[in-house]
N, C-alpha and C positions, 0 to 999 in steps of 0.2 A: 548598370545600376539595377538592383533587384526591384521588382514591383511590390506593391503593398500586399498583393495576394501571395507572392512567394515568401515574403517576410512572415506573414501570418501562418502559412502552412509549414514552413521550414523551421521557424524559431518559436513563435508564440504558442502554437498548439502543443508541440512537444514539451515545452517548458511548463505549460499548464498541466499536462498529463503527469509529469514528474511531481509537481506540487500536490496534485490530488492523490496520487499514488502514495506519497509519503504520509499524508494525513489518514488515508484509509488503512494503511498497514499499522500505523502507530496508534490508532483509535483504541484498541483493546489493551494497551500496555498497562493501564491502571488496574484492570481486572486480573491480568496475568500476575502483576506484582502482589495483589491481594491473595491470589491462589497460592503463590509461592510462600508468602508469609504464613498462611493458614495450613499449608501442607496438604491441601486437597483441591481437586478440580471443581468440586461442587457442580454448578450448572454450566460451567465454562465448556464450550464446545470447541475442540481442537481441529475439527474437520476443515473449516475454512482455511486455516493456516497450512494444512497439508496441500490443499489445492493451490494456494498462493505460491508455495515453494515450488510445486510442479510447474506452474506457469512461468515463474522466474527462470527455472532451469531450462524450460523450453525456449524461452527468448534468448 
């Protein structure tokens, strides 16, 4: 039978990580949709997305 520590470290923490990652990546979607609709990047900075993509590919 797994201990409470094992359950937290093996199931709860990874699940929370996935949850927070999803909302972090999806946060700028509203601004991206506005930029696509307007046809210009304006003040939208694409650099963080490049680093996110690199990190995802690295994992």
